[in-house]
Every structure is written in C-alpha cells, then in structure tokens.
C-alpha positions as CSV (number, residue, x, y, z in Angstrom):
1,X,0.0,-0.1,0.0
2,X,2.8,2.4,0.7
3,X,4.1,2.1,-3.0
4,X,0.5,2.6,-4.4
5,X,0.1,5.8,-2.1
6,X,3.2,7.3,-3.8
7,X,1.2,7.6,-7.0
8,X,3.9,6.0,-8.9
9,X,1.2,3.9,-10.9
10,X,-0.2,7.1,-12.0
11,X,3.2,8.4,-13.3
12,X,3.4,5.1,-15.3
13,X,0.0,5.6,-16.7
14,X,-1.2,2.4,-15.1
15,X,-4.7,1.7,-14.1
16,X,-5.7,0.5,-10.6
17,X,-8.5,-2.1,-10.2
18,X,-9.6,-3.0,-6.6
19,X,-11.6,-6.2,-6.0
20,X,-12.7,-7.9,-2.9
21,X,-15.8,-9.2,-1.1
22,X,-18.8,-6.6,0.0
23,X,-17.8,-4.8,2.9
24,X,-13.9,-5.3,2.7
25,X,-13.2,-1.6,2.3
26,X,-12.6,-1.2,-1.5
27,X,-14.4,2.0,-1.7
28,X,-12.5,3.4,1.4
29,X,-9.1,2.5,0.0
30,X,-10.2,4.0,-3.4
31,X,-11.3,7.2,-1.8
32,X,-8.1,7.4,0.2
33,X,-5.8,6.9,-3.0
34,X,-8.0,9.6,-4.8
35,X,-7.4,11.9,-2.0
36,X,-3.7,11.4,-1.9
37,X,-3.6,12.0,-5.8
38,X,-5.6,15.1,-5.4
39,X,-3.3,16.4,-2.7
40,X,-0.5,15.9,-5.4
41,X,-2.5,17.9,-7.6
42,X,-3.4,15.0,-9.9
43,X,-6.6,14.5,-11.6
44,X,-8.6,11.4,-10.5
45,X,-11.6,9.7,-11.7
46,X,-13.7,7.0,-9.7
47,X,-16.1,4.7,-11.7
48,X,-18.1,2.0,-10.5
49,X,-18.2,-1.0,-12.6
50,X,-21.7,-0.8,-13.5
51,X,-21.4,2.8,-14.6
52,X,-18.1,1.8,-16.6
53,X,-20.0,-1.1,-18.5
54,X,-22.8,1.4,-19.3
55,X,-20.4,3.9,-20.6
56,X,-18.6,1.1,-22.8
57,X,-22.0,0.0,-24.1
58,X,-22.6,3.5,-25.2
59,X,-19.4,3.9,-26.8
60,X,-20.0,0.8,-28.9
61,X,-23.1,2.5,-30.5
C-alpha cells in the first residue's frame, strides 16, 4: 500500500483495479488513494463497474 500511495502507478499511466468481497473496504481504499492523488494536484476519476459498463455500451453504439 505504501508504494501505491506514492502515486507512481499514475506516473506510469497504469490503472488500478480494486477487487474484494462486499464490505471489505474497497471504496474506502479507492477514496483514500483519490485524496492522496488530489493532494499531489493530480486528476482522478472514480468509476463503479456498472457505470463503466454502461459507458462502454454507449461507446460501442
């Protein structure tokens, strides 16, 4: 987690996918990483899977 919190994955143009069981803290971790990136004046985007899939369906049309 310390390595991810350095925002190196953003500099390398890598995506981050967080998976886990319901209630395991995925959203909490995502928000904490977003806040860290925002504090470093980086742009962030948080997308839930259902919303992402809907956007991909629209893009195909």
